[in-house]
A tleap script that builds the chain and sets N, CA, C and O, in Angstrom:
source leaprc.protein.ff14SB
mol = sequence {
  NMET GLY THR SER GLN ASN ARG ALA ILE GLN
  ASN TYR ARG THR ARG LEU SER GLU ARG GLY
  LEU ALA ARG PHE GLU VAL LEU GLY ARG ASP
  ALA ASP ARG ASP LEU ILE ARG SER LEU ALA
  ARG ARG LEU ALA GLU ASP SER PRO GLN ALA
  SER GLN LEU ARG VAL VAL VAL SER GLN THR
  ILE SER GLY SER PRO PRO ALA LYS GLY GLY
  ILE LEU ALA ALA LEU ARG ARG SER PRO LEU
  VAL GLU THR ASP ILE GLU LEU VAL ARG SER
  ARG ASP GLU GLY ARG HIE VAL GLU CILE
}
set mol.1.N position { 1.095 -1.123 -0.131 }
set mol.1.CA position { -0.227 -0.104 -0.087 }
set mol.1.C position { 0.914 1.193 0.042 }
set mol.1.O position { 1.917 1.233 0.754 }
set mol.2.N position { 0.467 2.071 -0.764 }
set mol.2.CA position { 1.087 3.103 -0.600 }
set mol.2.C position { 1.333 4.080 0.719 }
set mol.2.O position { 1.393 3.448 1.774 }
set mol.3.N position { 1.489 5.555 0.834 }
set mol.3.CA position { 1.756 6.092 1.841 }
set mol.3.C position { 0.605 6.722 2.206 }
set mol.3.O position { 0.270 6.595 3.384 }
set mol.4.N position { -0.310 7.586 1.241 }
set mol.4.CA position { -1.188 8.086 1.069 }
set mol.4.C position { -2.823 6.906 1.713 }
set mol.4.O position { -3.691 7.189 2.538 }
set mol.5.N position { -2.647 5.777 0.978 }
set mol.5.CA position { -3.570 4.611 1.965 }
set mol.5.C position { -2.987 4.609 3.308 }
set mol.5.O position { -3.929 4.790 4.079 }
set mol.6.N position { -2.155 4.521 3.809 }
set mol.6.CA position { -1.937 4.264 5.051 }
set mol.6.C position { -2.341 5.422 5.765 }
set mol.6.O position { -2.900 5.068 6.803 }
set mol.7.N position { -2.292 6.721 5.643 }
set mol.7.CA position { -2.358 7.721 6.184 }
set mol.7.C position { -4.136 7.761 6.211 }
set mol.7.O position { -4.732 7.894 7.279 }
set mol.8.N position { -4.882 7.622 4.852 }
set mol.8.CA position { -5.874 7.478 5.350 }
set mol.8.C position { -6.641 6.643 5.705 }
set mol.8.O position { -7.813 6.970 5.892 }
set mol.9.N position { -6.201 5.247 5.915 }
set mol.9.CA position { -6.598 4.332 6.715 }
set mol.9.C position { -6.376 4.842 8.723 }
set mol.9.O position { -7.115 4.757 9.704 }
set mol.10.N position { -4.976 5.345 8.487 }
set mol.10.CA position { -5.241 5.891 9.989 }
set mol.10.C position { -5.979 7.091 10.618 }
set mol.10.O position { -6.479 7.126 11.743 }
set mol.11.N position { -5.955 8.100 9.658 }
set mol.11.CA position { -6.925 9.052 9.905 }
set mol.11.C position { -8.622 8.290 10.053 }
set mol.11.O position { -9.378 8.476 11.007 }
set mol.12.N position { -8.781 7.820 9.393 }
set mol.12.CA position { -10.065 6.643 9.615 }
set mol.12.C position { -10.063 6.264 11.273 }
set mol.12.O position { -10.718 6.806 12.163 }
set mol.13.N position { -9.272 5.346 11.354 }
set mol.13.CA position { -9.056 5.083 12.284 }
set mol.13.C position { -9.063 5.622 13.981 }
set mol.13.O position { -9.202 5.141 15.105 }
set mol.14.N position { -8.842 6.793 13.397 }
set mol.14.CA position { -8.287 7.783 14.478 }
set mol.14.C position { -9.706 8.172 14.948 }
set mol.14.O position { -10.203 8.024 16.065 }
set mol.15.N position { -10.378 8.845 13.533 }
set mol.15.CA position { -11.874 9.446 13.815 }
set mol.15.C position { -12.819 8.291 14.938 }
set mol.15.O position { -13.441 8.556 15.967 }
set mol.16.N position { -12.644 7.209 14.361 }
set mol.16.CA position { -13.459 5.965 14.885 }
set mol.16.C position { -13.181 6.134 15.977 }
set mol.16.O position { -14.232 6.370 16.572 }
set mol.17.N position { -11.877 6.172 17.033 }
set mol.17.CA position { -11.737 6.133 18.076 }
set mol.17.C position { -11.764 7.446 19.096 }
set mol.17.O position { -11.575 7.399 20.312 }
set mol.18.N position { -12.140 9.024 18.034 }
set mol.18.CA position { -12.405 9.982 18.741 }
set mol.18.C position { -14.310 9.646 18.994 }
set mol.18.O position { -14.922 10.256 19.870 }
set mol.19.N position { -14.752 8.990 18.413 }
set mol.19.CA position { -16.539 8.511 18.684 }
set mol.19.C position { -16.269 7.423 19.755 }
set mol.19.O position { -17.278 6.965 20.292 }
set mol.20.N position { -15.298 7.028 20.076 }
set mol.20.CA position { -15.529 5.848 21.110 }
set mol.20.C position { -15.416 4.394 20.494 }
set mol.20.O position { -15.263 3.495 21.321 }
set mol.21.N position { -15.473 4.013 19.061 }
set mol.21.CA position { -15.890 2.869 18.387 }
set mol.21.C position { -14.105 2.722 17.860 }
set mol.21.O position { -13.148 3.495 17.855 }
set mol.22.N position { -14.322 1.348 17.471 }
set mol.22.CA position { -13.023 0.020 17.110 }
set mol.22.C position { -13.733 -0.265 16.340 }
set mol.22.O position { -14.956 -0.391 16.397 }
set mol.23.N position { -12.595 -0.480 15.020 }
set mol.23.CA position { -13.178 -1.460 13.855 }
set mol.23.C position { -12.081 -2.983 14.132 }
set mol.23.O position { -10.857 -2.906 14.242 }
set mol.24.N position { -12.779 -4.120 14.191 }
set mol.24.CA position { -12.286 -5.305 14.685 }
set mol.24.C position { -12.881 -6.392 13.544 }
set mol.24.O position { -13.951 -6.194 12.969 }
set mol.25.N position { -12.230 -7.294 13.356 }
set mol.25.CA position { -13.100 -8.091 12.511 }
set mol.25.C position { -13.285 -9.751 13.479 }
set mol.25.O position { -12.494 -10.310 14.238 }
set mol.26.N position { -14.248 -10.017 13.160 }
set mol.26.CA position { -14.913 -11.490 13.826 }
set mol.26.C position { -15.145 -12.459 12.448 }
set mol.26.O position { -15.435 -12.203 11.279 }
set mol.27.N position { -14.838 -13.835 13.280 }
set mol.27.CA position { -15.217 -14.741 12.588 }
set mol.27.C position { -16.629 -15.615 12.773 }
set mol.27.O position { -16.969 -15.880 13.926 }
set mol.28.N position { -17.303 -15.981 11.868 }
set mol.28.CA position { -18.667 -16.233 11.862 }
set mol.28.C position { -19.233 -16.975 10.747 }
set mol.28.O position { -18.603 -16.894 9.692 }
set mol.29.N position { -20.420 -17.769 10.760 }
set mol.29.CA position { -21.153 -18.244 9.992 }
set mol.29.C position { -21.306 -17.332 8.903 }
set mol.29.O position { -21.005 -16.209 9.307 }
set mol.30.N position { -21.757 -17.314 7.287 }
set mol.30.CA position { -21.965 -16.942 6.592 }
set mol.30.C position { -23.295 -16.531 6.556 }
set mol.30.O position { -23.727 -15.440 6.183 }
set mol.31.N position { -23.968 -17.590 7.017 }
set mol.31.CA position { -25.577 -17.247 7.462 }
set mol.31.C position { -25.768 -16.279 8.428 }
set mol.31.O position { -26.869 -15.728 8.423 }
set mol.32.N position { -24.834 -15.890 9.381 }
set mol.32.CA position { -25.359 -14.935 10.126 }
set mol.32.C position { -24.495 -13.604 9.925 }
set mol.32.O position { -24.444 -12.601 10.637 }
set mol.33.N position { -24.083 -13.795 9.182 }
set mol.33.CA position { -23.578 -12.253 8.448 }
set mol.33.C position { -24.511 -10.725 8.839 }
set mol.33.O position { -24.103 -9.659 9.301 }
set mol.34.N position { -25.786 -11.128 8.465 }
set mol.34.CA position { -26.386 -9.609 8.218 }
set mol.34.C position { -26.743 -9.541 9.543 }
set mol.34.O position { -26.970 -8.387 9.904 }
set mol.35.N position { -26.927 -10.754 10.769 }
set mol.35.CA position { -27.170 -10.808 12.035 }
set mol.35.C position { -26.101 -10.056 12.758 }
set mol.35.O position { -26.405 -8.939 13.177 }
set mol.36.N position { -24.858 -10.520 12.970 }
set mol.36.CA position { -23.832 -10.061 13.180 }
set mol.36.C position { -23.947 -8.035 12.921 }
set mol.36.O position { -24.269 -7.129 13.690 }
set mol.37.N position { -23.525 -8.056 11.547 }
set mol.37.CA position { -23.649 -6.427 11.031 }
set mol.37.C position { -24.820 -5.447 11.860 }
set mol.37.O position { -24.625 -4.330 12.340 }
set mol.38.N position { -26.252 -6.348 11.859 }
set mol.38.CA position { -27.252 -5.362 12.311 }
set mol.38.C position { -27.326 -5.011 14.177 }
set mol.38.O position { -27.862 -4.090 14.794 }
set mol.39.N position { -26.409 -6.383 14.705 }
set mol.39.CA position { -25.721 -6.554 15.987 }
set mol.39.C position { -25.062 -5.263 16.455 }
set mol.39.O position { -25.360 -4.409 17.291 }
set mol.40.N position { -23.904 -5.468 15.474 }
set mol.40.CA position { -22.528 -4.693 15.806 }
set mol.40.C position { -23.311 -2.883 15.318 }
set mol.40.O position { -22.744 -1.939 15.868 }
set mol.41.N position { -24.252 -2.602 14.565 }
set mol.41.CA position { -24.709 -1.388 14.240 }
set mol.41.C position { -25.363 -0.811 15.218 }
set mol.41.O position { -25.150 0.380 15.443 }
set mol.42.N position { -26.512 -1.719 16.179 }
set mol.42.CA position { -26.992 -1.027 16.928 }
set mol.42.C position { -26.435 -0.496 18.388 }
set mol.42.O position { -26.711 0.469 19.101 }
set mol.43.N position { -25.190 -1.997 18.513 }
set mol.43.CA position { -24.681 -1.537 19.746 }
set mol.43.C position { -23.646 -0.380 19.709 }
set mol.43.O position { -23.152 0.070 20.742 }
set mol.44.N position { -23.316 0.117 18.362 }
set mol.44.CA position { -22.556 1.214 18.076 }
set mol.44.C position { -23.455 2.572 18.729 }
set mol.44.O position { -23.002 3.522 19.368 }
set mol.45.N position { -24.824 2.307 18.342 }
set mol.45.CA position { -25.249 3.745 18.938 }
set mol.45.C position { -25.362 4.287 20.053 }
set mol.45.O position { -25.314 3.321 20.814 }
set mol.46.N position { -25.478 5.161 20.650 }
set mol.46.CA position { -26.122 5.631 21.782 }
set mol.46.C position { -27.142 5.935 22.626 }
set mol.46.O position { -27.442 6.997 23.171 }
set mol.47.N position { -27.675 4.761 22.661 }
set mol.47.CA position { -28.691 4.915 23.090 }
set mol.47.C position { -29.278 3.849 24.083 }
set mol.47.O position { -28.626 2.811 24.196 }
set mol.48.N position { -30.680 4.009 24.974 }
set mol.48.CA position { -31.308 3.529 25.961 }
set mol.48.C position { -31.230 1.906 25.140 }
set mol.48.O position { -30.614 0.936 25.581 }
set mol.49.N position { -31.839 1.941 24.164 }
set mol.49.CA position { -32.062 0.432 23.233 }
set mol.49.C position { -30.728 -0.281 23.352 }
set mol.49.O position { -30.507 -1.364 23.894 }
set mol.50.N position { -29.788 0.628 22.671 }
set mol.50.CA position { -28.365 -0.053 22.633 }
set mol.50.C position { -27.753 -0.760 23.771 }
set mol.50.O position { -27.121 -1.803 23.609 }
set mol.51.N position { -28.018 0.063 25.485 }
set mol.51.CA position { -27.450 0.029 26.415 }
set mol.51.C position { -28.428 -1.771 26.686 }
set mol.51.O position { -27.937 -2.900 26.692 }
set mol.52.N position { -30.070 -1.289 26.895 }
set mol.52.CA position { -30.573 -2.848 27.268 }
set mol.52.C position { -30.355 -3.860 26.302 }
set mol.52.O position { -30.774 -4.975 26.613 }
set mol.53.N position { -29.773 -3.730 25.155 }
set mol.53.CA position { -29.441 -5.055 24.090 }
set mol.53.C position { -27.997 -5.188 24.919 }
set mol.53.O position { -27.900 -6.249 25.534 }
set mol.54.N position { -27.057 -4.436 25.012 }
set mol.54.CA position { -25.752 -4.895 25.386 }
set mol.54.C position { -26.280 -5.825 26.819 }
set mol.54.O position { -26.222 -7.045 26.666 }
set mol.55.N position { -26.696 -5.410 27.940 }
set mol.55.CA position { -26.996 -6.060 29.001 }
set mol.55.C position { -27.755 -7.287 28.639 }
set mol.55.O position { -27.460 -8.338 29.207 }
set mol.56.N position { -28.748 -7.258 27.709 }
set mol.56.CA position { -29.210 -8.782 27.360 }
set mol.56.C position { -28.172 -9.907 26.505 }
set mol.56.O position { -28.264 -11.134 26.538 }
set mol.57.N position { -27.708 -9.524 26.150 }
set mol.57.CA position { -26.395 -10.173 25.277 }
set mol.57.C position { -25.332 -10.571 26.038 }
set mol.57.O position { -24.873 -11.708 25.928 }
set mol.58.N position { -24.778 -9.560 26.987 }
set mol.58.CA position { -24.026 -10.185 28.420 }
set mol.58.C position { -24.368 -11.100 29.169 }
set mol.58.O position { -23.700 -12.125 29.304 }
set mol.59.N position { -25.358 -10.892 29.713 }
set mol.59.CA position { -26.253 -11.948 30.772 }
set mol.59.C position { -26.631 -13.503 29.958 }
set mol.59.O position { -26.637 -14.617 30.482 }
set mol.60.N position { -26.971 -13.099 28.341 }
set mol.60.CA position { -27.030 -14.261 27.923 }
set mol.60.C position { -25.672 -15.111 27.733 }
set mol.60.O position { -25.629 -16.340 27.783 }
set mol.61.N position { -24.799 -14.436 27.554 }
set mol.61.CA position { -23.661 -15.210 26.916 }
set mol.61.C position { -22.953 -15.715 28.415 }
set mol.61.O position { -22.470 -16.834 28.587 }
set mol.62.N position { -23.011 -14.579 29.493 }
set mol.62.CA position { -22.304 -14.943 30.368 }
set mol.62.C position { -23.383 -16.458 31.769 }
set mol.62.O position { -23.038 -17.067 32.782 }
set mol.63.N position { -24.455 -16.399 31.073 }
set mol.63.CA position { -25.194 -17.308 32.073 }
set mol.63.C position { -25.793 -16.802 33.502 }
set mol.63.O position { -26.575 -17.459 34.189 }
set mol.64.N position { -25.276 -15.496 33.824 }
set mol.64.CA position { -25.434 -14.989 34.947 }
set mol.64.C position { -27.379 -14.720 35.424 }
set mol.64.O position { -28.059 -14.144 34.574 }
set mol.65.N position { -27.771 -14.973 36.170 }
set mol.65.CA position { -28.888 -14.039 36.279 }
set mol.65.C position { -28.492 -12.660 36.035 }
set mol.65.O position { -27.474 -11.971 36.087 }
set mol.66.N position { -30.478 -12.480 35.571 }
set mol.66.CA position { -30.772 -10.756 35.848 }
set mol.66.C position { -30.271 -9.967 37.236 }
set mol.66.O position { -29.623 -10.563 38.096 }
set mol.67.N position { -30.578 -8.811 37.335 }
set mol.67.CA position { -29.652 -8.823 38.339 }
set mol.67.C position { -31.142 -7.618 39.179 }
set mol.67.O position { -31.958 -6.906 38.593 }
set mol.68.N position { -30.948 -7.859 40.705 }
set mol.68.CA position { -32.173 -7.973 41.136 }
set mol.68.C position { -32.621 -6.061 40.730 }
set mol.68.O position { -31.774 -5.320 40.230 }
set mol.69.N position { -33.883 -5.637 41.031 }
set mol.69.CA position { -34.701 -4.533 40.859 }
set mol.69.C position { -35.168 -4.491 39.397 }
set mol.69.O position { -35.623 -3.492 38.839 }
set mol.70.N position { -35.026 -5.506 38.937 }
set mol.70.CA position { -35.849 -5.352 37.237 }
set mol.70.C position { -37.006 -5.103 36.941 }
set mol.70.O position { -37.425 -4.570 35.914 }
set mol.71.N position { -37.866 -5.679 38.301 }
set mol.71.CA position { -39.003 -5.253 38.174 }
set mol.71.C position { -39.725 -3.650 38.841 }
set mol.71.O position { -40.793 -3.099 38.571 }
set mol.72.N position { -38.689 -3.286 39.724 }
set mol.72.CA position { -38.697 -2.034 40.381 }
set mol.72.C position { -38.509 -0.696 38.459 }
set mol.72.O position { -39.193 0.161 37.900 }
set mol.73.N position { -37.359 -1.285 38.274 }
set mol.73.CA position { -36.863 -0.111 37.127 }
set mol.73.C position { -38.233 -0.373 35.979 }
set mol.73.O position { -38.824 0.625 35.567 }
set mol.74.N position { -38.688 -1.827 35.495 }
set mol.74.CA position { -39.655 -1.829 34.996 }
set mol.74.C position { -40.955 -0.708 35.199 }
set mol.74.O position { -41.560 -0.098 34.317 }
set mol.75.N position { -41.191 -0.659 36.960 }
set mol.75.CA position { -42.643 0.113 37.329 }
set mol.75.C position { -42.277 1.414 36.388 }
set mol.75.O position { -42.893 1.967 35.478 }
set mol.76.N position { -40.712 1.714 37.151 }
set mol.76.CA position { -40.209 3.052 37.028 }
set mol.76.C position { -40.548 3.604 35.458 }
set mol.76.O position { -40.910 4.751 35.196 }
set mol.77.N position { -40.374 2.677 34.630 }
set mol.77.CA position { -40.935 2.987 33.412 }
set mol.77.C position { -41.872 3.283 32.575 }
set mol.77.O position { -41.930 3.811 31.464 }
set mol.78.N position { -42.743 2.752 33.474 }
set mol.78.CA position { -44.094 2.624 33.168 }
set mol.78.C position { -44.829 4.402 33.104 }
set mol.78.O position { -44.766 5.333 33.907 }
set mol.79.N position { -45.534 4.243 31.671 }
set mol.79.CA position { -46.260 5.572 31.556 }
set mol.79.C position { -47.183 6.240 32.509 }
set mol.79.O position { -47.404 7.448 32.415 }
set mol.80.N position { -47.845 5.341 33.617 }
set mol.80.CA position { -48.575 5.449 34.399 }
set mol.80.C position { -47.877 6.320 35.909 }
set mol.80.O position { -48.627 6.886 36.704 }
set mol.81.N position { -46.753 6.294 36.039 }
set mol.81.CA position { -45.817 6.811 36.530 }
set mol.81.C position { -45.756 8.185 37.005 }
set mol.81.O position { -45.444 8.432 38.170 }
set mol.82.N position { -46.035 9.085 36.164 }
set mol.82.CA position { -45.951 10.613 36.265 }
set mol.82.C position { -47.998 11.054 36.467 }
set mol.82.O position { -48.376 12.167 36.831 }
set mol.83.N position { -49.054 9.787 36.098 }
set mol.83.CA position { -50.121 10.191 36.123 }
set mol.83.C position { -50.646 10.266 37.971 }
set mol.83.O position { -50.293 9.324 38.681 }
set mol.84.N position { -51.286 11.165 38.458 }
set mol.84.CA position { -52.113 10.714 39.382 }
set mol.84.C position { -53.265 10.393 39.873 }
set mol.84.O position { -54.102 11.113 40.418 }
set mol.85.N position { -53.278 8.940 39.591 }
set mol.85.CA position { -54.052 8.013 39.763 }
set mol.85.C position { -54.202 7.574 41.196 }
set mol.85.O position { -53.361 7.118 41.971 }
set mol.86.N position { -55.267 7.784 41.328 }
set mol.86.CA position { -55.596 7.367 43.434 }
set mol.86.C position { -55.973 6.188 43.308 }
set mol.86.O position { -57.026 6.111 42.675 }
set mol.87.N position { -55.259 4.535 43.885 }
set mol.87.CA position { -56.031 3.651 43.779 }
set mol.87.C position { -56.186 3.503 44.977 }
set mol.87.O position { -55.308 3.517 45.839 }
set mol.88.N position { -57.629 3.308 45.147 }
set mol.88.CA position { -58.286 2.805 46.714 }
set mol.88.C position { -58.890 1.637 46.383 }
set mol.88.O position { -59.672 1.544 45.437 }
set mol.89.N position { -58.471 0.410 47.354 }
set mol.89.CA position { -59.155 -0.564 47.313 }
set mol.89.C position { -60.489 -0.530 48.457 }
set mol.89.O position { -60.112 -0.208 49.584 }
set mol.90.N position { -61.791 -0.776 48.350 }
set mol.90.CA position { -63.162 -1.087 49.163 }
set mol.90.C position { -62.840 -2.009 50.141 }
set mol.90.O position { -62.421 -3.091 49.732 }
set mol.91.N position { -62.934 -1.844 51.339 }
set mol.91.CA position { -62.854 -2.453 52.595 }
set mol.91.C position { -63.978 -3.061 53.053 }
set mol.91.O position { -64.124 -2.951 54.270 }
set mol.92.N position { -64.971 -3.775 52.375 }
set mol.92.CA position { -66.387 -4.105 52.486 }
set mol.92.C position { -65.853 -5.332 53.481 }
set mol.92.O position { -64.689 -5.727 53.418 }
set mol.93.N position { -66.878 -5.919 54.451 }
set mol.93.CA position { -66.713 -7.572 55.198 }
set mol.93.C position { -67.353 -8.358 54.010 }
set mol.93.O position { -67.705 -9.480 54.374 }
set mol.94.N position { -67.589 -8.111 52.786 }
set mol.94.CA position { -68.383 -9.425 52.068 }
set mol.94.C position { -69.794 -9.647 52.214 }
set mol.94.O position { -70.331 -8.795 52.921 }
set mol.95.N position { -70.374 -10.322 51.868 }
set mol.95.CA position { -72.071 -10.937 52.003 }
set mol.95.C position { -71.933 -12.065 53.116 }
set mol.95.O position { -70.973 -12.834 53.060 }
set mol.96.N position { -72.711 -12.152 53.947 }
set mol.96.CA position { -73.192 -12.808 55.261 }
set mol.96.C position { -73.751 -14.423 54.507 }
set mol.96.O position { -74.691 -14.586 53.729 }
set mol.97.N position { -72.888 -15.362 55.013 }
set mol.97.CA position { -73.313 -16.689 54.427 }
set mol.97.C position { -73.299 -17.700 55.517 }
set mol.97.O position { -72.306 -17.974 56.191 }
set mol.98.N position { -74.657 -18.315 55.655 }
set mol.98.CA position { -75.342 -18.885 56.456 }
set mol.98.C position { -75.018 -20.443 55.904 }
set mol.98.O position { -75.598 -20.949 54.943 }
set mol.99.N position { -74.086 -21.029 56.621 }
set mol.99.CA position { -74.089 -22.451 56.862 }
set mol.99.C position { -74.969 -23.411 58.005 }
set mol.99.O position { -74.813 -24.632 58.035 }
savepdb mol mol.pdb
quit
């Protein structure tokens, strides 16, 4: 390769590292090519969905149980959190049954 090509590659890799990304090679089945590319593309995003995907894939690969507090986190993400719904349960004694 010529020097201009080496400089172009080095500049490209520098720009990637400034964005927090790295280029690497992965070996896999040809049938999984699109899956791996879409997974890598999604993980490269800086979004909550990417973070959630990262956690799920890490847990699946490591085989560790999910962290505690998952239900609480899901309830806090609920759209009903910001509403002022007052849930009151009636405290009646029920009906009288003769036996």
